[in-house]
C-alpha positions as CSV (number, residue, x, y, z in Angstrom):
1,M,98.9,120.0,117.3
2,G,102.1,118.1,116.6
3,A,105.1,118.9,114.5
4,P,104.6,119.0,110.7
5,L,105.2,115.7,109.0
6,D,108.4,115.4,107.0
7,L,107.2,113.7,103.8
8,H,110.7,113.0,102.5
9,R,111.5,111.2,105.8
10,L,108.2,109.3,105.7
11,A,109.0,108.1,102.2
12,E,112.4,106.9,103.3
13,R,110.9,105.1,106.3
14,V,108.3,103.4,104.2
15,R,110.9,102.4,101.5
16,A,113.0,100.9,104.3
17,Q,110.1,98.8,105.4
18,V,108.6,97.7,102.1
19,G,111.2,98.4,99.4
20,S,109.7,98.9,96.0
21,P,106.4,97.0,96.2
22,R,105.1,95.5,92.9
23,G,101.6,95.7,91.5
24,Y,99.3,98.7,91.5
25,L,96.8,97.7,94.1
26,V,98.9,95.3,96.1
27,G,101.8,97.7,96.2
28,R,99.7,100.7,97.1
29,T,98.1,98.7,99.9
30,K,101.6,97.7,101.2
31,V,102.5,101.4,101.3
32,R,99.3,102.4,103.1
33,N,99.7,99.6,105.6
34,A,103.3,100.6,106.3
35,I,102.3,104.2,106.9
36,H,99.5,102.9,109.2
37,E,102.1,100.9,111.2
38,L,104.9,103.5,111.3
39,L,102.7,106.4,112.3
40,E,100.1,104.4,114.3
41,C,97.4,106.3,112.5
42,S,94.0,105.2,111.1
43,F,93.8,103.5,107.7
44,P,91.8,106.5,106.2
45,K,94.6,108.9,107.3
46,A,97.3,106.5,106.0
47,E,95.4,106.5,102.6
48,R,95.3,110.3,102.6
49,L,99.1,110.3,103.2
50,V,99.6,107.9,100.3
51,A,97.8,110.4,98.1
52,T,99.8,113.2,99.5
53,L,103.1,111.4,98.8
54,E,101.9,110.8,95.2
55,S,100.9,114.5,94.8
56,H,104.4,115.6,96.0
57,G,106.1,113.2,93.6
58,L,107.5,111.0,96.5
59,L,105.4,108.0,95.5
60,T,105.1,107.0,91.9
61,Y,103.8,104.0,90.1
62,Q,106.0,103.0,87.2
63,G,103.2,101.5,85.1
64,D,99.8,102.6,83.9
65,P,97.0,101.9,86.5
66,Q,94.4,102.3,83.7
67,R,95.7,99.2,81.9
68,G,94.4,96.8,84.4
69,V,96.0,94.3,86.7
70,D,99.8,94.1,86.1
71,R,100.2,90.8,88.0
72,G,102.8,92.3,90.3
73,V,105.3,93.1,87.5
74,V,105.5,96.9,87.8
75,A,106.9,98.5,90.9
76,W,106.2,101.6,92.9
77,H,109.0,104.0,93.6
78,L,109.3,105.8,97.0
79,G,111.3,109.0,97.3
80,R,112.3,111.7,95.0
81,Q,113.0,110.6,91.4
82,T,116.5,111.2,90.2
83,Q,117.3,112.1,86.6
């Protein structure tokens, strides 16, 4: 078994690759694809890591995904939110 994954570092690496992607579905897909490329893992594992980043507050969508398509206006934020 490998070393534990540093989620903060992963968020930084993904942010360096994709910035703050816009649009709920398009942006989430860009994050998943970046994780897939950076870690050379499967898409299902990358999708689980997206969910893990979200659950740890390291990936947040600035809009309301329940309101439908945002046409790429609202961005995702990667990394710890600062107050």
